[in-house]
C-alpha positions in Angstrom: 54.3 -19.4 -23.9 54.6 -22.7 -22.1 56.9 -24.4 -24.6 60.6 -24.2 -25.3 62.0 -23.0 -28.6 64.3 -26.0 -28.8 61.3 -28.4 -28.5 59.6 -26.6 -31.3 62.6 -26.9 -33.5 63.2 -30.6 -32.8 59.5 -31.3 -33.5 59.7 -29.5 -36.9 62.8 -31.3 -38.0 61.3 -34.7 -37.2 58.2 -34.0 -39.3 59.9 -32.4 -42.4 60.0 -35.6 -44.5 56.6 -37.0 -43.6 54.8 -33.6 -44.1 56.5 -32.9 -47.4 55.5 -36.3 -48.8 51.9 -36.1 -47.7 51.6 -32.5 -49.1 52.9 -33.5 -52.5 50.7 -36.6 -52.6 47.4 -34.9 -51.6 48.0 -31.8 -53.7 47.6 -34.0 -56.8 43.8 -33.8 -56.2 43.6 -30.0 -56.7 43.1 -28.3 -60.0 42.1 -25.0 -61.5 38.5 -25.1 -62.6 37.5 -27.8 -60.1 34.0 -26.4 -59.7 33.5 -25.7 -63.4 30.6 -28.1 -63.7 29.3 -28.2 -60.1 29.4 -24.5 -59.2 30.7 -22.4 -62.1 29.9 -19.0 -60.5 31.8 -19.7 -57.3 34.7 -17.4 -58.0 32.5 -14.5 -58.9 30.4 -15.0 -55.8 33.5 -15.1 -53.6 35.0 -12.0 -55.3 31.8 -9.9 -55.0 31.1 -10.8 -51.4 34.7 -10.3 -50.3 34.7 -6.9 -52.1 31.7 -5.7 -50.0 33.8 -6.1 -46.9 37.2 -4.9 -48.1 35.7 -1.8 -49.7 34.4 -0.8 -46.3 37.3 -2.1 -44.2 40.5 -2.6 -46.2 42.4 -3.5 -43.0 40.6 -6.9 -43.1 42.7 -8.0 -46.0 45.9 -8.7 -44.0 44.1 -10.8 -41.3 42.4 -12.8 -44.1 45.7 -13.5 -45.7 47.2 -14.5 -42.3 44.2 -16.7 -41.7 44.9 -18.7 -44.8 48.6 -19.0 -43.8 47.7 -20.1 -40.3 45.2 -22.7 -41.6 47.7 -24.2 -44.0 50.5 -24.5 -41.4 48.4 -26.5 -38.9 47.0 -29.8 -40.3 47.2 -28.4 -43.9 44.8 -26.2 -45.8 41.7 -27.9 -44.5 39.7 -25.0 -42.9 40.5 -26.3 -39.4 41.3 -22.7 -38.3 37.7 -21.8 -38.9 36.2 -24.3 -36.5 34.8 -23.1 -33.1 35.9 -24.7 -29.8 33.4 -27.0 -28.1 32.9 -28.0 -24.5 35.1 -31.0 -25.0 37.8 -29.4 -27.3 39.8 -26.2 -27.6 40.2 -25.5 -31.3 42.9 -23.7 -33.3 40.9 -20.5 -33.3 41.6 -20.2 -29.5 45.3 -21.0 -29.7 47.6 -18.1 -28.6 48.9 -17.4 -32.1 45.4 -17.1 -33.5 43.8 -14.9 -30.9 44.4 -11.8 -33.0 42.9 -13.3 -36.2 40.0 -11.2 -37.6 37.6 -11.6 -40.6 35.8 -14.8 -39.7 32.5 -12.9 -40.6 33.8 -12.5 -44.1 34.3 -16.2 -44.6 30.9 -16.9 -43.1 29.2 -14.4 -45.4 31.0 -15.8 -48.5 30.0 -19.4 -47.4 26.4 -18.3 -47.0 26.4 -16.7 -50.5 28.0 -19.8 -52.1 25.7 -22.2 -50.3 22.6 -20.3 -51.6 23.8 -21.0 -55.1 25.6 -24.3 -54.8 24.6 -26.1 -51.6 27.0 -28.7 -50.2 29.5 -28.3 -53.0 32.3 -25.8 -52.1 34.5 -26.4 -49.1 35.3 -23.8 -46.5 39.0 -24.5 -47.1 38.6 -23.5 -50.8 36.6 -20.4 -49.8 39.4 -19.3 -47.5 42.0 -19.7 -50.2 40.0 -17.7 -52.7 39.1 -15.0 -50.2 42.8 -14.6 -49.2 43.7 -14.2 -52.9 40.9 -11.7 -53.6 41.5 -9.6 -50.5 45.2 -9.2 -51.5 44.3 -8.3 -55.1 41.9 -5.6 -53.8 44.7 -3.8 -52.1 46.5 -3.3 -55.4 48.0 -6.8 -55.3 48.8 -9.0 -58.3 46.5 -8.4 -61.3 45.3 -10.4 -63.0 44.4 -12.6 -60.1 46.5 -15.7 -59.8 44.7 -19.0 -60.5 44.0 -20.9 -57.3 43.8 -24.7 -57.7 40.7 -25.9 -55.9 39.2 -29.2 -54.7 40.2 -29.1 -51.0 37.9 -30.8 -48.5 37.2 -29.6 -44.9 38.9 -31.3 -42.0 36.9 -32.4 -38.9 39.7 -31.9 -36.3 41.0 -28.7 -34.8 43.3 -28.7 -31.8 44.5 -25.6 -30.0 47.8 -27.1 -28.9 48.9 -27.7 -32.5 49.1 -24.0 -33.1 52.0 -23.8 -30.7 54.0 -26.4 -32.5 53.3 -25.5 -36.1 53.0 -21.7 -36.4 56.3 -19.9 -36.6 56.3 -17.1 -34.0 57.6 -13.6 -34.6 60.7 -14.3 -32.5 62.0 -17.2 -34.6 65.6 -16.9 -36.0 66.5 -17.9 -39.5 67.4 -21.5 -38.6 64.0 -22.0 -36.9 62.2 -20.3 -39.8 64.0 -22.6 -42.3 63.0 -25.7 -40.3 59.4 -24.5 -39.9 58.9 -23.8 -43.7 60.8 -27.0 -44.7 58.5 -29.0 -42.5 55.6 -27.8 -44.8 57.5 -28.5 -48.0 58.4 -24.8 -48.5 62.0 -23.6 -49.3 64.0 -20.5 -48.4 62.7 -18.5 -51.4 59.1 -19.3 -50.3 60.1 -17.9 -46.8 61.4 -14.7 -48.3 58.4 -14.3 -50.6 55.6 -15.1 -48.2 57.2 -12.8 -45.6 56.4 -10.1 -48.1 52.8 -10.5 -47.0 53.8 -8.2 -44.1 53.6 -5.3 -46.5 49.9 -5.0 -45.4 48.4 -5.0 -41.9 49.2 -4.1 -38.4 50.6 -5.7 -35.3 50.1 -5.4 -31.6 53.1 -4.0 -29.7 53.4 -7.2 -27.6 54.6 -9.1 -30.7 57.8 -7.1 -31.0 58.3 -5.0 -27.8 61.0 -7.3 -26.5 63.2 -6.0 -29.4 62.8 -2.5 -28.0 63.1 -3.0 -24.3 64.4 -6.5 -23.3 65.9 -8.4 -26.2 68.2 -10.6 -24.2 66.7 -10.3 -20.8 68.9 -7.5 -19.5 66.8 -4.5 -20.6 68.6 -4.1 -23.9 67.4 -3.4 -27.5 67.8 -5.7 -30.5 71.1 -4.5 -32.2 69.8 -5.6 -35.6 67.0 -2.9 -35.4 67.6 0.5 -37.0 68.0 2.9 -34.1 66.0 5.7 -35.6 63.1 3.3 -36.4 63.4 2.0 -32.8 62.9 5.5 -31.4 59.7 5.9 -33.5 58.4 2.5 -32.3 59.1 3.4 -28.7 56.8 6.5 -29.1 54.0 4.2 -30.1 54.7 1.2 -27.8 55.6 1.8 -24.1 57.0 -1.1 -22.2 53.6 -2.0 -20.8 51.6 -1.6 -24.0 50.0 -4.9 -25.1 47.2 -4.0 -27.5 48.3 -0.8 -29.3 48.6 -1.4 -33.0 51.5 -0.4 -35.3 51.6 -0.5 -39.1 53.9 -3.3 -40.3 54.7 -1.2 -43.5 54.4 2.4 -42.3 52.8 4.7 -44.8 51.4 1.9 -47.1 50.0 -0.7 -44.9 46.8 -0.8 -46.9 48.6 -1.3 -50.2 50.1 -4.6 -51.3 53.5 -3.6 -52.7 57.2 -4.3 -52.4 57.9 -1.6 -49.8 58.3 -4.3 -47.1 61.7 -5.4 -48.7 63.0 -1.8 -48.7 62.2 -1.6 -45.0 63.8 -4.9 -44.2 66.9 -4.0 -46.2 67.2 -0.8 -44.0 66.9 -2.9 -40.8 63.3 -1.7 -40.3 61.5 -4.9 -40.4 59.0 -5.0 -37.4 59.5 -8.5 -36.2 62.6 -10.5 -35.3 61.6 -13.0 -38.0 61.6 -10.1 -40.6 65.2 -9.1 -39.5 66.2 -12.7 -39.7 65.9 -12.6 -43.5 69.1 -10.7 -43.6 70.9 -13.6 -41.8 70.9 -16.0 -44.7 72.5 -15.4 -48.1 69.5 -16.7 -50.2 66.8 -14.7 -48.3 69.1 -11.6 -48.0 69.7 -11.7 -51.7 66.0 -11.9 -52.4 65.3 -8.9 -50.0 68.0 -6.8 -51.7 66.7 -7.8 -55.2 63.2 -6.6 -54.5 64.4 -3.5 -52.6 66.6 -2.3 -55.5 64.3 -3.2 -58.4 61.0 -1.9 -57.1 59.8 -5.5 -56.6 60.5 -6.6 -60.1 59.6 -10.3 -59.5 57.7 -10.0 -56.2 54.1 -10.3 -57.5 54.9 -13.3 -59.7 56.9 -15.0 -57.0 54.1 -14.4 -54.5 51.6 -16.0 -56.8 53.8 -19.1 -57.1 54.5 -19.4 -53.3 50.8 -18.9 -52.4 49.8 -21.7 -54.7 52.5 -23.9 -53.2 51.4 -23.0 -49.7 47.8 -23.7 -50.6 48.8 -27.3 -51.5 50.0 -28.1 -48.0 48.4 -31.2 -46.5 45.1 -30.8 -48.3 42.3 -33.3 -48.0 40.9 -34.4 -51.4 38.6 -37.1 -52.9 36.5 -38.7 -50.1 38.6 -37.4 -47.2 37.1 -34.9 -44.8 33.8 -33.3 -45.7 32.1 -30.3 -47.2 31.0 -28.3 -44.2 27.5 -26.7 -44.3 28.8 -24.0 -41.9 32.4 -23.2 -41.6 32.6 -22.9 -37.8 31.1 -26.4 -37.2 31.6 -29.9 -38.4 28.6 -31.5 -40.1 
């Protein structure tokens, strides 16, 4: 990528205070039951439509969760990740960190279903938040579903370059991750909890192959990676592999559970950012707690951190718009 790690870290540190204040102020406009009078069936419509996709392709759940995360970390949870590029503007969707996102057809189908019942009422940003929640729950995630505060409005701006300065890449160390999450009003516990989302889904070899073959630029392996796990990964990812897929939580990547923390505790986290959780006492303690208690508090913690993340930089009231189609501004 054409940016320096140090530049990203400085940028994040400079924006921590402003972003935190804005997120807290705007989030006041969200509430559970926001559409009770204007579109009372919205949650059932979202759930049923999402289920038609996840039942046929459960591997879509992880990208949909990731899509919500990527939306919230760039310009706040305003649906800007859903906008298409135009001849005059490259949108977030075409940013390097987002090229692997999948599931836009699910959001479009849900939006169409909601619009047929409640035209011009429910935002794409809210639909994305609900779909992410429902998709996780359909992979044996938290039940009953956690309550998602709603009332987000859709943004009109989406800039590809902003994905490079706002989304924490897989190679971030613990200090960089801490700065990234703090800039969005999230703390170290939120970092440890939301990282647990890696219990579902797959990753391309290119996202972690440097840990196997060229960690410090001299053809070495990441010493924090379990050697036996590394041997297995090398069988699936050759040095030149770019697009081969590897399960992030081998054996249960289609089930939302606490296994991720057991793997990280054994130094078998796939990404450098996963391994980094062991480099801070608070995040390490959380990893070890979940690994040794079968995830005793993970589901409840995940609900809390997801709601908190869903509050980042939201547009409410008269700000933004309610898009008719999620890929285009009105």
